[in-house]
C-alpha positions, 0 to 999 in steps of 0.5 A: 431864383436860387442860382446855387441849386444850378451851379456845378463844376460842369457849369462853371467850366462851360461859362468860362469856356464860353467867355474865352471864345467870345472875348478872345485870348487875354494877355497881360503884359507886365512892365517893370518900372525903372530901377525896380530890380535892385541888387537884393532882388538878383539871385547869386550868380544869376548874371552870367558872362553871356547876359553882360553887354559887350563893354558893359563892365568899365573901369569905373565899375570895378572895385579897387583891387578886384582884377587879381593876377589870376583873372589876367590872361597871359600876354593881355597886358601889352605895352600899349595898355600900360599908362606913361610912368605906370611901371616904376622901379618898385613894381619891377622884380629882381633881375628883369631888366636885362642887357636884351631889354635895354635900347641902344643908348638908353643909359645916359650920363645922368642915369650912372651913379658916381663911381658906377663904371669901374675899370673892371666893367670896361673892356681890357682893349678899351682900357688900354687905349685910355689915358691916365695921369696926363702931364705936360713937360717943357724944356727950354735951350739956352739963350744965345746966338748959335746957328742951330740948336735943339733941346728934349722934354723928357717924360716922368718915369713910367709915363710916354710922350703921346704928343708934343710941339716946338716954339721958337723965342727970338726978336723980330730981327733974328730970322729963325725957323723950327727945324725938328719936332718928333718924339724921343725913343728909347732902345725898347722903342718907348716914346720917352720925351719930345725933341724940338729944334731951330735954326737960323737962316743966316748967321745972326748976331742976335740971341734966341731959344728954341722950346720943346713941349711933350704931352705925357701920360701912363698907357 
C-alpha cells in the first residue's frame, strides 16, 4: 500500500500527539564534560561579580600588576595586611613620616647618622646644661711641716669649676687630715676653681703636702 497517499499535515501531527501521550514527556539532560568550557568559549564580560564564588579569586590567580590603585578601596590596606618589611624607604612619599607617626624611643643611636644631631636641634635649655671642653686641673702645696696649709686649683679662662677634691700626701708617721674642700667663687659668683686644705692633729716634725683637684668645663 502506498502510504504517501494517506499522509497529510493533520495525520503527522496526530501521530506525534499520540506518541507523546503514550510515552510520556521526554527530557534530554546534556552533561558538560570536565574542562570542556574553555576561555575562548566564554563571552566577554560574561563572568560577573555575582557569578564568582566567595574567595574564588586568590593571589595565585592575579596577574602581576593587575591590582592597581583605582581598584583599592580607601582604608582597605591596613597594617595587618602588610607583610613584614614590605614597606621600604623607596615606597614612602616625601614627608609622610612625621613626628606624630614615630613611636616613643623608636629612633636609637644606631639610626642616627654621624653629625645628625647638631646644636640647632637641641633645645636651648638642654644645651645650657651640657658640659663642653672638660679639663682637669691640679695644684700641689709646698712640702713642709707647717701645721695647716691650703692650695687652690684655678680653672682656665672661660671655664667654671663643676667639681673638685682634696688629697693629702704625707708619710705614715705624720698625722694629717683634710680640713677644706670647696669651690672658689669670684666677685660675680662664678666658680673659678677649687680650694683644698689640710691640718696636723698636733705639731709634727715630718713634711706633708695637700693637693687640690678641679674639674672645669665651659657652661
